[in-house]
C-alpha positions, 0 to 999 in steps of 0.5 A: 043831917044826923051824920053831919051833926055826929061828924061835926060834934054838935047837938042836933034834933029832928022829930024822933032823933037827937044827937047829943054831944057832951064832955062824955062823948057823942050820942044818938038817941032814937025816941028814948033809946041810945042807939049810938055812942062815941066815947074816947074814940070807940063806937058802940051800937045798940038797937035797944031790943027794937029790931025795926026797919027804922032803927036798922036804917039809923044804925046803918047810916051810923056805920053799923053792919046791922040787919034786922035779920039775925042771920045777916046781922054782923053788928056787935050790939051793946046793951042799953044798960051799958049805953046809959052807963056810957052816957052817964060817964060810969 
C-alpha cells in the first residue's frame, strides 16, 4: 500500500508510516524520520541513524539496496538534515 501511494503520488497513512505528497515532492516518513524523498525526479534514502530491521525493510521496499550490515549496504544514504531541507524546499 505504501508503494502504491508513492507510485500514484497520493497521501497515505498506516500506523507508523506516512506518504506525503506536496508541491516539493513525495516523501515517506517512518515514525518521525524521513526515510525517502523523490524531488525533481531524484530519489534520496535515509535511515536517520536507525539501523533497524523495520527501517531496512521499508527502504528496500522503496528500491534502496539497503542492509543493516555495513559491509553489505550498497545504499548511498542522505543525512536527516538534508531530508528535512528537501521537505521544506530549501
